[in-house]
NUVOFI-876677 format. One line per field, with one value per atom (N, C-alpha, C): residue in one letter; chain; atom name; x, y, z. Coordinates in pm, whole numbers, plus 50000, padded with zeros to 5 digits. Last residue first. Example, Ala and Ser with C-alpha at 12.3 -4.5 7.8 and 13.67 -1.06 7.14 Angstrom:
BEGIN
res	c(S / S / S / A / A / A);
chain	c(A / A / A / A / A / A);
atom	c(N / CA / C / N / CA / C);
px	c(51285 / 51367 / 51290 / 51319 / 51230 / 51320);
py	c(49775 / 49894 / 50003 / 49431 / 49550 / 49670);
pz	c(50708 / 50714 / 50787 / 50780 / 50780 / 50780);
This chain:
BEGIN
res	c(X / X / X / X / X / X / X / X / X / X / X / X / X / X / X / X / X / X / X / X / X / X / X / X / X / X / X / X / X / X / X / X / X / X / X / X / X / X / X / X / X / X / X / X / X / X / X / X / X / X / X / X / X / X / X / X / X / X / X / X / X / X / X / X / X / X / X / X / X / X / X / X / X / X / X / X / X / X / X / X / X / X / X / X / X / X / X / X / X / X / X / X / X / X / X / X / X / X / X / X / X / X / X / X / X / X / X / X / X / X / X / X / X / X / X / X / X / X / X / X / X / X / X / X / X / X / X / X / X / X / X / X / X / X / X / X / X / X / X / X / X / X / X / X / X / X / X / X / X / X / X / X / X / X / X / X / X / X / X / X / X / X / X / X / X / X / X / X / X / X / X / X / X / X / X / X / X / X / X / X / X / X / X / X / X / X / X / X / X / X / X / X / X / X / X / X / X / X / X / X / X / X / X / X / X / X / X / X / X / X / X / X / X / X / X / X / X / X / X / X / X / X / X / X / X / X / X / X / X / X / X / X / X / X / X / X / X / X / X / X / X / X / X / X / X / X / X / X / X / X / X / X / X / X / X / X / X / X / X / X / X / X / X / X / X / X / X / X / X / X / X / X / X / X / X / X / X / X / X / X / X / X / X / X / X / X / X / X / X / X / X / X / X / X / X / X / X / X / X / X / X / X / X / X / X / X / X / X / X / X / X / X / X / X / X / X / X / X / X / X / X / X / X / X / X / X / X / X / X / X / X / X / X / X / X / X / X / X / X / X / X / X / X / X / X / X / X / X / X / X / X / X / X / X / X / X / X / X / X / X / X / X / X / X / X / X / X / X / X / X / X / X / X / X / X / X / X / X / X / X / X / X / X / X / X / X / X / X / X / X / X / X / X / X / X / X / X / X / X / X / X / X / X / X / X / X / X / X / X / X / X / X / X / X / X / X / X / X / X / X / X / X / X / X / X / X / X / X / X / X / X / X / X / X / X / X / X / X / X / X / X / X / X / X / X / X / X / X / X / X / X / X / X / X / X / X / X / X / X / X / X / X / X / X / X / X / X / X / X / X / X / X / X / X / X / X / X / X / X / X / X / X / X / X / X / X / X / X / X / X / X / X / X / X / X / X / X / X / X / X / X / X / X / X / X / X / X / X / X / X / X / X / X / X / X / X / X / X / X / X / X / X / X / X / X / X / X / X / X / X / X / X / X / X / X / X / X / X / X / X / X / X / X / X / X / X / X / X / X / X / X / X / X / X / X / X / X / X / X / X / X / X / X / X / X / X / X);
chain	c(A / A / A / A / A / A / A / A / A / A / A / A / A / A / A / A / A / A / A / A / A / A / A / A / A / A / A / A / A / A / A / A / A / A / A / A / A / A / A / A / A / A / A / A / A / A / A / A / A / A / A / A / A / A / A / A / A / A / A / A / A / A / A / A / A / A / A / A / A / A / A / A / A / A / A / A / A / A / A / A / A / A / A / A / A / A / A / A / A / A / A / A / A / A / A / A / A / A / A / A / A / A / A / A / A / A / A / A / A / A / A / A / A / A / A / A / A / A / A / A / A / A / A / A / A / A / A / A / A / A / A / A / A / A / A / A / A / A / A / A / A / A / A / A / A / A / A / A / A / A / A / A / A / A / A / A / A / A / A / A / A / A / A / A / A / A / A / A / A / A / A / A / A / A / A / A / A / A / A / A / A / A / A / A / A / A / A / A / A / A / A / A / A / A / A / A / A / A / A / A / A / A / A / A / A / A / A / A / A / A / A / A / A / A / A / A / A / A / A / A / A / A / A / A / A / A / A / A / A / A / A / A / A / A / A / A / A / A / A / A / A / A / A / A / A / A / A / A / A / A / A / A / A / A / A / A / A / A / A / A / A / A / A / A / A / A / A / A / A / A / A / A / A / A / A / A / A / A / A / A / A / A / A / A / A / A / A / A / A / A / A / A / A / A / A / A / A / A / A / A / A / A / A / A / A / A / A / A / A / A / A / A / A / A / A / A / A / A / A / A / A / A / A / A / A / A / A / A / A / A / A / A / A / A / A / A / A / A / A / A / A / A / A / A / A / A / A / A / A / A / A / A / A / A / A / A / A / A / A / A / A / A / A / A / A / A / A / A / A / A / A / A / A / A / A / A / A / A / A / A / A / A / A / A / A / A / A / A / A / A / A / A / A / A / A / A / A / A / A / A / A / A / A / A / A / A / A / A / A / A / A / A / A / A / A / A / A / A / A / A / A / A / A / A / A / A / A / A / A / A / A / A / A / A / A / A / A / A / A / A / A / A / A / A / A / A / A / A / A / A / A / A / A / A / A / A / A / A / A / A / A / A / A / A / A / A / A / A / A / A / A / A / A / A / A / A / A / A / A / A / A / A / A / A / A / A / A / A / A / A / A / A / A / A / A / A / A / A / A / A / A / A / A / A / A / A / A / A / A / A / A / A / A / A / A / A / A / A / A / A / A / A / A / A / A / A / A / A / A / A / A / A / A / A / A / A / A / A / A / A / A / A / A / A / A / A / A / A / A / A / A / A / A / A / A / A / A / A / A / A / A / A / A / A / A / A / A);
atom	c(N / CA / C / N / CA / C / N / CA / C / N / CA / C / N / CA / C / N / CA / C / N / CA / C / N / CA / C / N / CA / C / N / CA / C / N / CA / C / N / CA / C / N / CA / C / N / CA / C / N / CA / C / N / CA / C / N / CA / C / N / CA / C / N / CA / C / N / CA / C / N / CA / C / N / CA / C / N / CA / C / N / CA / C / N / CA / C / N / CA / C / N / CA / C / N / CA / C / N / CA / C / N / CA / C / N / CA / C / N / CA / C / N / CA / C / N / CA / C / N / CA / C / N / CA / C / N / CA / C / N / CA / C / N / CA / C / N / CA / C / N / CA / C / N / CA / C / N / CA / C / N / CA / C / N / CA / C / N / CA / C / N / CA / C / N / CA / C / N / CA / C / N / CA / C / N / CA / C / N / CA / C / N / CA / C / N / CA / C / N / CA / C / N / CA / C / N / CA / C / N / CA / C / N / CA / C / N / CA / C / N / CA / C / N / CA / C / N / CA / C / N / CA / C / N / CA / C / N / CA / C / N / CA / C / N / CA / C / N / CA / C / N / CA / C / N / CA / C / N / CA / C / N / CA / C / N / CA / C / N / CA / C / N / CA / C / N / CA / C / N / CA / C / N / CA / C / N / CA / C / N / CA / C / N / CA / C / N / CA / C / N / CA / C / N / CA / C / N / CA / C / N / CA / C / N / CA / C / N / CA / C / N / CA / C / N / CA / C / N / CA / C / N / CA / C / N / CA / C / N / CA / C / N / CA / C / N / CA / C / N / CA / C / N / CA / C / N / CA / C / N / CA / C / N / CA / C / N / CA / C / N / CA / C / N / CA / C / N / CA / C / N / CA / C / N / CA / C / N / CA / C / N / CA / C / N / CA / C / N / CA / C / N / CA / C / N / CA / C / N / CA / C / N / CA / C / N / CA / C / N / CA / C / N / CA / C / N / CA / C / N / CA / C / N / CA / C / N / CA / C / N / CA / C / N / CA / C / N / CA / C / N / CA / C / N / CA / C / N / CA / C / N / CA / C / N / CA / C / N / CA / C / N / CA / C / N / CA / C / N / CA / C / N / CA / C / N / CA / C / N / CA / C / N / CA / C / N / CA / C / N / CA / C / N / CA / C / N / CA / C / N / CA / C / N / CA / C / N / CA / C / N / CA / C / N / CA / C / N / CA / C / N / CA / C / N / CA / C / N / CA / C / N / CA / C / N / CA / C / N / CA / C / N / CA / C / N / CA / C / N / CA / C / N / CA / C / N / CA / C / N / CA / C / N / CA / C / N / CA / C / N / CA / C / N / CA / C / N / CA / C / N / CA / C / N / CA / C / N / CA / C / N / CA / C / N / CA / C / N / CA / C / N / CA / C / N / CA / C / N / CA / C / N / CA / C / N / CA / C / N / CA / C / N / CA / C / N / CA / C / N / CA / C / N / CA / C / N / CA / C / N / CA / C / N / CA / C / N / CA / C / N / CA / C / N / CA / C / N / CA / C);
px	c(04013 / 03973 / 03990 / 04120 / 03980 / 03935 / 04377 / 04362 / 04220 / 04315 / 04381 / 04364 / 04207 / 04123 / 04182 / 04428 / 04312 / 04219 / 04590 / 04635 / 04520 / 04430 / 04462 / 04506 / 04419 / 04296 / 04324 / 04693 / 04613 / 04488 / 04755 / 04820 / 04744 / 04605 / 04571 / 04633 / 04744 / 04604 / 04562 / 04994 / 04982 / 04839 / 04920 / 04979 / 04970 / 04836 / 04738 / 04790 / 05082 / 04978 / 04867 / 05218 / 05270 / 05161 / 05059 / 05073 / 05121 / 04867 / 04975 / 04982 / 04541 / 04636 / 04742 / 04435 / 04434 / 04527 / 04427 / 04548 / 04551 / 04186 / 04303 / 04433 / 04005 / 04030 / 04153 / 04007 / 04054 / 04095 / 03729 / 03849 / 03879 / 03633 / 03602 / 03731 / 03542 / 03657 / 03608 / 03321 / 03338 / 03454 / 03237 / 03317 / 03332 / 02905 / 03030 / 03103 / 02667 / 02751 / 02881 / 02567 / 02498 / 02589 / 02873 / 02742 / 02683 / 03124 / 03048 / 02906 / 03398 / 03262 / 03190 / 03723 / 03639 / 03501 / 03909 / 03856 / 03778 / 04075 / 04049 / 04002 / 04317 / 04202 / 04190 / 04550 / 04430 / 04305 / 04746 / 04729 / 04609 / 04741 / 04679 / 04658 / 04654 / 04751 / 04680 / 04435 / 04483 / 04581 / 04362 / 04400 / 04436 / 04494 / 04404 / 04455 / 04686 / 04585 / 04489 / 04734 / 04783 / 04664 / 04605 / 04747 / 04805 / 04283 / 04370 / 04516 / 04157 / 04196 / 04285 / 03916 / 04039 / 04077 / 03557 / 03677 / 03802 / 03230 / 03347 / 03472 / 03019 / 03041 / 03157 / 03002 / 03040 / 03068 / 02899 / 03040 / 03089 / 02681 / 02705 / 02853 / 02618 / 02692 / 02721 / 02389 / 02432 / 02498 / 02445 / 02415 / 02460 / 02342 / 02395 / 02350 / 02436 / 02342 / 02415 / 02606 / 02502 / 02401 / 02737 / 02706 / 02594 / 02988 / 02846 / 02834 / 03258 / 03178 / 03029 / 03378 / 03345 / 03256 / 03600 / 03525 / 03504 / 03581 / 03631 / 03542 / 03684 / 03589 / 03654 / 03739 / 03792 / 03679 / 03830 / 03724 / 03785 / 03995 / 04014 / 03903 / 04020 / 03950 / 03976 / 04317 / 04188 / 04127 / 04570 / 04466 / 04327 / 04751 / 04743 / 04635 / 04705 / 04828 / 04820 / 04354 / 04470 / 04588 / 04135 / 04216 / 04336 / 03861 / 03974 / 04053 / 03534 / 03627 / 03738 / 03402 / 03438 / 03525 / 03179 / 03252 / 03274 / 03188 / 03152 / 03241 / 03065 / 03172 / 03119 / 02981 / 02953 / 03075 / 02835 / 02959 / 02925 / 02602 / 02610 / 02738 / 02641 / 02534 / 02542 / 03004 / 02871 / 02767 / 03335 / 03225 / 03093 / 03545 / 03473 / 03362 / 03774 / 03667 / 03611 / 04123 / 04001 / 03901 / 04295 / 04257 / 04127 / 04459 / 04372 / 04343 / 04584 / 04667 / 04586 / 04432 / 04457 / 04539 / 04407 / 04484 / 04520 / 04235 / 04373 / 04461 / 04005 / 04057 / 04203 / 03963 / 04004 / 04061 / 04057 / 04004 / 04054 / 03974 / 04065 / 03992 / 03956 / 03885 / 03986 / 03941 / 04017 / 03940 / 03731 / 03746 / 03827 / 03672 / 03751 / 03780 / 03349 / 03469 / 03540 / 03117 / 03221 / 03349 / 02978 / 02919 / 03025 / 03247 / 03131 / 03079 / 03425 / 03370 / 03243 / 03693 / 03560 / 03517 / 04002 / 03926 / 03787 / 04147 / 04142 / 04068 / 04211 / 04143 / 04140 / 04485 / 04405 / 04344 / 04651 / 04521 / 04434 / 04891 / 04800 / 04663 / 04964 / 04973 / 04864 / 05000 / 04952 / 04966 / 05047 / 05156 / 05106 / 04737 / 04864 / 04959 / 04414 / 04521 / 04653 / 04095 / 04225 / 04327 / 03786 / 03893 / 04026 / 03495 / 03614 / 03724 / 03154 / 03273 / 03385 / 03033 / 03016 / 03150 / 02859 / 02988 / 02964 / 02649 / 02661 / 02795 / 02752 / 02709 / 02728 / 02692 / 02721 / 02668 / 02848 / 02739 / 02787 / 03025 / 02946 / 02824 / 03146 / 03086 / 03001 / 03232 / 03332 / 03271 / 03020 / 03054 / 03159 / 03009 / 02920 / 02955 / 03297 / 03215 / 03136 / 03274 / 03334 / 03240 / 03344 / 03261 / 03343 / 03318 / 03394 / 03297 / 03307 / 03234 / 03326 / 03430 / 03440 / 03359 / 03452 / 03359 / 03357 / 03499 / 03515 / 03409 / 03376 / 03490 / 03517 / 03084 / 03150 / 03265 / 02992 / 03005 / 03088 / 02820 / 02885 / 02884 / 02860 / 02816 / 02891 / 02770 / 02870 / 02800 / 02728 / 02673 / 02785 / 02749 / 02796 / 02737 / 02683 / 02664 / 02705 / 02778 / 02737 / 02709 / 02827 / 02943 / 02906 / 02583 / 02666 / 02785 / 02340 / 02437 / 02522 / 02013 / 02146 / 02235 / 01772 / 01801 / 01938 / 01731 / 01779 / 01811 / 01833 / 01754 / 01812 / 01966 / 01930 / 01846 / 02030 / 02066 / 02031 / 01864 / 01895 / 01927 / 01958 / 01916 / 01959 / 01854 / 01932 / 01872 / 01717 / 01781 / 01869 / 01624 / 01529 / 01595 / 01840 / 01799 / 01706 / 01800 / 01792 / 01746 / 02044 / 01917 / 01918 / 02298 / 02187 / 02051 / 02481 / 02443 / 02324 / 02371 / 02456 / 02398 / 02292 / 02252 / 02344 / 02397 / 02412 / 02380 / 02230 / 02284 / 02289 / 02312 / 02240 / 02305 / 02270 / 02342 / 02250 / 02321 / 02235 / 02320 / 02390 / 02453 / 02361);
py	c(57919 / 58058 / 58145 / 57670 / 57692 / 57836 / 57702 / 57672 / 57702 / 57736 / 57844 / 57826 / 57483 / 57600 / 57720 / 57323 / 57306 / 57427 / 57408 / 57431 / 57414 / 57326 / 57466 / 57495 / 57046 / 57125 / 57271 / 56985 / 56949 / 57035 / 57074 / 57135 / 57107 / 56895 / 57037 / 57111 / 56660 / 56675 / 56821 / 56715 / 56687 / 56710 / 56742 / 56856 / 56837 / 56483 / 56591 / 56713 / 56357 / 56328 / 56433 / 56457 / 56484 / 56463 / 56352 / 56497 / 56532 / 56073 / 56131 / 56281 / 55955 / 56030 / 56090 / 55831 / 55757 / 55825 / 56008 / 55925 / 55844 / 56130 / 56216 / 56138 / 55917 / 55983 / 56072 / 55629 / 55760 / 55835 / 55403 / 55465 / 55599 / 55121 / 55264 / 55335 / 54807 / 54897 / 55041 / 54614 / 54696 / 54791 / 54293 / 54414 / 54481 / 54172 / 54168 / 54300 / 54208 / 54096 / 54084 / 54449 / 54322 / 54202 / 54589 / 54613 / 54478 / 54734 / 54610 / 54641 / 54897 / 54909 / 54776 / 54990 / 54883 / 54897 / 55284 / 55190 / 55082 / 55388 / 55465 / 55374 / 55283 / 55237 / 55321 / 55353 / 55398 / 55369 / 55222 / 55363 / 55423 / 54964 / 54987 / 55134 / 54921 / 54970 / 55004 / 54636 / 54769 / 54813 / 54401 / 54397 / 54535 / 54318 / 54395 / 54391 / 54186 / 54107 / 54184 / 54374 / 54299 / 54234 / 54517 / 54547 / 54474 / 54661 / 54546 / 54585 / 54960 / 54884 / 54766 / 54939 / 54988 / 54903 / 54944 / 54886 / 54945 / 55015 / 55062 / 55017 / 54956 / 54868 / 54914 / 55159 / 55026 / 54926 / 55369 / 55370 / 55233 / 55249 / 55287 / 55281 / 55377 / 55273 / 55325 / 55417 / 55466 / 55351 / 55437 / 55361 / 55435 / 55476 / 55547 / 55470 / 55236 / 55313 / 55388 / 55184 / 55103 / 55189 / 55251 / 55304 / 55221 / 55089 / 55108 / 55164 / 55139 / 55050 / 55067 / 55479 / 55354 / 55271 / 55746 / 55650 / 55522 / 56054 / 55919 / 55822 / 56388 / 56284 / 56148 / 56649 / 56543 / 56446 / 56962 / 56875 / 56774 / 57049 / 57018 / 56925 / 57300 / 57182 / 57170 / 57400 / 57421 / 57290 / 57343 / 57340 / 57364 / 57315 / 57447 / 57455 / 57057 / 57084 / 57215 / 56982 / 57017 / 57048 / 56728 / 56838 / 56858 / 56669 / 56623 / 56744 / 56599 / 56702 / 56635 / 56428 / 56437 / 56559 / 56275 / 56401 / 56419 / 55976 / 56035 / 56159 / 55858 / 55938 / 56000 / 55521 / 55661 / 55728 / 55245 / 55317 / 55464 / 55129 / 55161 / 55236 / 55071 / 55165 / 55211 / 55056 / 54999 / 55107 / 55048 / 55125 / 55056 / 54772 / 54851 / 54927 / 54807 / 54740 / 54833 / 54784 / 54861 / 54784 / 54587 / 54605 / 54685 / 54762 / 54658 / 54688 / 54951 / 54854 / 54739 / 55149 / 55036 / 54928 / 55307 / 55359 / 55247 / 55152 / 55169 / 55219 / 55189 / 55054 / 55062 / 55468 / 55403 / 55264 / 55704 / 55568 / 55494 / 56044 / 55936 / 55803 / 56351 / 56225 / 56113 / 56702 / 56582 / 56456 / 56946 / 56850 / 56730 / 57274 / 57162 / 57070 / 57419 / 57389 / 57268 / 57431 / 57532 / 57510 / 57202 / 57335 / 57444 / 57033 / 57020 / 57161 / 56874 / 57006 / 56988 / 56658 / 56681 / 56822 / 56493 / 56597 / 56605 / 56169 / 56297 / 56399 / 55945 / 55927 / 56055 / 55853 / 55972 / 55957 / 55638 / 55626 / 55750 / 55712 / 55621 / 55609 / 56067 / 55929 / 55842 / 56245 / 56236 / 56091 / 56300 / 56307 / 56319 / 56442 / 56371 / 56395 / 56384 / 56482 / 56407 / 56336 / 56280 / 56393 / 56426 / 56466 / 56411 / 56245 / 56282 / 56310 / 56237 / 56268 / 56318 / 56035 / 56106 / 56132 / 55852 / 55862 / 55925 / 56055 / 55948 / 55964 / 56160 / 56187 / 56063 / 56268 / 56150 / 56180 / 56510 / 56457 / 56334 / 56541 / 56653 / 56602 / 56386 / 56369 / 56490 / 56391 / 56421 / 56427 / 56302 / 56444 / 56486 / 56027 / 56109 / 56258 / 55830 / 55914 / 56014 / 55548 / 55680 / 55756 / 55199 / 55308 / 55434 / 54906 / 55005 / 55112 / 54569 / 54688 / 54775 / 54388 / 54432 / 54558 / 54316 / 54237 / 54283 / 54625 / 54481 / 54407 / 54822 / 54818 / 54670 / 54981 / 54858 / 54890 / 55165 / 55149 / 55025 / 55359 / 55234 / 55222 / 55635 / 55593 / 55465 / 55664 / 55629 / 55593 / 55832 / 55790 / 55770 / 55720 / 55800 / 55745 / 55747 / 55681 / 55777 / 55890 / 55753 / 55677 / 56152 / 56072 / 55925 / 56264 / 56234 / 56148 / 56110 / 56212 / 56167 / 55986 / 55970 / 56084 / 55990 / 56100 / 56088 / 55761 / 55877 / 55994 / 55450 / 55567 / 55688 / 55245 / 55272 / 55398 / 55223 / 55110 / 55134 / 55302 / 55338 / 55213 / 55359 / 55245 / 55274 / 55604 / 55571 / 55450 / 55703 / 55572 / 55536 / 55956 / 55847 / 55711 / 56123 / 56090 / 55970 / 56324 / 56181 / 56158 / 56560 / 56526 / 56379 / 56569 / 56617 / 56586 / 56495 / 56395 / 56440 / 56641 / 56632 / 56535 / 56461 / 56551 / 56532 / 56465 / 56397 / 56498 / 56456 / 56536 / 56451 / 56320 / 56289 / 56370 / 56388 / 56403 / 56365 / 56292 / 56297 / 56313 / 56453 / 56388 / 56402);
pz	c(44604 / 44628 / 44505 / 44555 / 44518 / 44532 / 44661 / 44519 / 44471 / 44931 / 44859 / 44710 / 44984 / 45003 / 44929 / 44939 / 44852 / 44864 / 45148 / 45011 / 44912 / 45369 / 45349 / 45206 / 45335 / 45337 / 45308 / 45345 / 45228 / 45222 / 45604 / 45488 / 45361 / 45752 / 45760 / 45642 / 45682 / 45644 / 45649 / 45795 / 45651 / 45605 / 46065 / 45994 / 45843 / 46115 / 46126 / 46052 / 46087 / 45990 / 45995 / 46311 / 46176 / 46072 / 46518 / 46504 / 46363 / 46386 / 46465 / 46440 / 46412 / 46330 / 46421 / 46624 / 46498 / 46398 / 46831 / 46818 / 46689 / 46813 / 46820 / 46810 / 46826 / 46698 / 46699 / 46962 / 47005 / 46878 / 46939 / 46886 / 46951 / 47095 / 47092 / 47055 / 46990 / 47004 / 46992 / 47180 / 47061 / 47088 / 47303 / 47314 / 47179 / 47374 / 47296 / 47315 / 47513 / 47552 / 47474 / 47406 / 47380 / 47406 / 47450 / 47389 / 47352 / 47618 / 47615 / 47570 / 47472 / 47523 / 47511 / 47546 / 47492 / 47556 / 47445 / 47543 / 47469 / 47247 / 47368 / 47479 / 47028 / 47107 / 47233 / 46913 / 46845 / 46928 / 47053 / 47081 / 47008 / 46943 / 47073 / 47104 / 46602 / 46700 / 46831 / 46558 / 46522 / 46629 / 46665 / 46523 / 46469 / 46987 / 46902 / 46759 / 47140 / 47072 / 46985 / 47445 / 47329 / 47260 / 47632 / 47614 / 47494 / 47560 / 47588 / 47564 / 47724 / 47604 / 47642 / 47998 / 47936 / 47815 / 47939 / 47998 / 47932 / 48011 / 47937 / 48011 / 48169 / 48053 / 47966 / 48353 / 48401 / 48290 / 48201 / 48240 / 48286 / 47942 / 48081 / 48112 / 47630 / 47701 / 47842 / 47376 / 47506 / 47579 / 47024 / 47145 / 47269 / 46699 / 46814 / 46938 / 46441 / 46522 / 46631 / 46185 / 46250 / 46322 / 45867 / 46000 / 46058 / 45676 / 45708 / 45849 / 45614 / 45529 / 45552 / 45620 / 45688 / 45595 / 45610 / 45530 / 45611 / 45757 / 45780 / 45704 / 45723 / 45686 / 45703 / 45957 / 45873 / 45842 / 46094 / 46042 / 45947 / 46382 / 46241 / 46199 / 46630 / 46578 / 46429 / 46813 / 46750 / 46705 / 46894 / 46996 / 46941 / 46694 / 46756 / 46864 / 46599 / 46672 / 46750 / 46649 / 46567 / 46658 / 46737 / 46786 / 46695 / 46511 / 46591 / 46634 / 46422 / 46467 / 46545 / 46130 / 46272 / 46296 / 45923 / 45941 / 46091 / 45768 / 45897 / 45913 / 45473 / 45531 / 45659 / 45372 / 45399 / 45461 / 45214 / 45242 / 45266 / 45126 / 45269 / 45307 / 44864 / 44896 / 45041 / 44857 / 44839 / 44868 / 44734 / 44792 / 44760 / 44810 / 44710 / 44781 / 45086 / 45012 / 44906 / 45160 / 45146 / 45060 / 45393 / 45254 / 45248 / 45663 / 45607 / 45461 / 45815 / 45745 / 45685 / 45917 / 46006 / 45939 / 45694 / 45808 / 45905 / 45541 / 45496 / 45610 / 45702 / 45676 / 45633 / 45691 / 45817 / 45795 / 45479 / 45473 / 45596 / 45508 / 45546 / 45537 / 45355 / 45375 / 45396 / 45436 / 45400 / 45436 / 45309 / 45419 / 45371 / 45252 / 45202 / 45319 / 45241 / 45318 / 45257 / 45088 / 45067 / 45146 / 45176 / 45189 / 45184 / 45134 / 45223 / 45251 / 44906 / 44928 / 45009 / 45003 / 44950 / 44984 / 44920 / 44988 / 44925 / 44972 / 44903 / 44988 / 45118 / 44989 / 44907 / 45288 / 45261 / 45122 / 45306 / 45371 / 45352 / 45182 / 45112 / 45178 / 45210 / 45257 / 45195 / 44899 / 45036 / 45081 / 44624 / 44723 / 44867 / 44505 / 44489 / 44606 / 44594 / 44613 / 44605 / 44446 / 44480 / 44493 / 44572 / 44481 / 44532 / 44585 / 44661 / 44561 / 44569 / 44492 / 44583 / 44837 / 44711 / 44646 / 45068 / 44999 / 44863 / 45270 / 45173 / 45102 / 45595 / 45459 / 45373 / 45917 / 45836 / 45698 / 46137 / 46055 / 45980 / 46361 / 46308 / 46232 / 46652 / 46519 / 46482 / 46907 / 46804 / 46666 / 47058 / 47068 / 46966 / 47029 / 46947 / 46953 / 46997 / 47084 / 47001 / 46790 / 46810 / 46901 / 46738 / 46787 / 46803 / 46526 / 46602 / 46650 / 46424 / 46464 / 46551 / 46137 / 46276 / 46302 / 45877 / 45958 / 46103 / 45742 / 45715 / 45792 / 45978 / 45886 / 45863 / 46093 / 46052 / 45956 / 46391 / 46247 / 46219 / 46634 / 46596 / 46444 / 46829 / 46698 / 46665 / 47171 / 47070 / 46940 / 47481 / 47353 / 47251 / 47821 / 47710 / 47581 / 48169 / 48040 / 47930 / 48384 / 48406 / 48277 / 48328 / 48368 / 48387 / 48282 / 48164 / 48201 / 48505 / 48468 / 48350 / 48414 / 48471 / 48427 / 48291 / 48382 / 48448 / 48149 / 48075 / 48166 / 48272 / 48300 / 48228 / 48006 / 48144 / 48153 / 47750 / 47834 / 47979 / 47450 / 47587 / 47667 / 47142 / 47221 / 47364 / 46915 / 47034 / 47102 / 46697 / 46683 / 46802 / 46761 / 46755 / 46749 / 47001 / 46865 / 46865 / 47260 / 47232 / 47089 / 47381 / 47318 / 47284 / 47488 / 47570 / 47510 / 47294 / 47393 / 47478 / 46979 / 47098 / 47201 / 46678 / 46784 / 46904 / 46351 / 46479 / 46587 / 46041 / 46150 / 46276 / 45745 / 45868 / 45978 / 45398 / 45524 / 45638 / 45059 / 45176 / 45301 / 44762 / 44875 / 44996);
């Protein structure tokens, strides 16, 4: 399984497309990983991302919500894997060479961090988006639930949905996923 480490916003990965002066403050521009689901592009703030791995063996876990593909063993840690297309109520696609899992941190109910894998059709690149190019989410017309949208980023003249990972899963769903990871960790111990 190949992995790609994501560097914090303070460093500049080679695949960053700068939209302005790199000496600007963090409040003036932010970095986002862009990825594709179906024919649409989405983005996630880079500070939430741990790494990107090639889609590999995911163990199915019975009696979990339909958008949870299962769990994977990531260097000894049990990480739940969520299919974003299914979570958004869309038809899932066959895995391709470009299908990958983005390992992210989300806030758990107890205030800690929960690691989760998110299946995407393809990862594009890391982009810097100036604050002036980030707009509030639309009140209607989005093809996903509005509470999943943190904001809209203007990239190359088009808007990209910037996801709020902490809202993509409700508190109850985070508890289900944490329970899956914990019970799988106990089973594997």
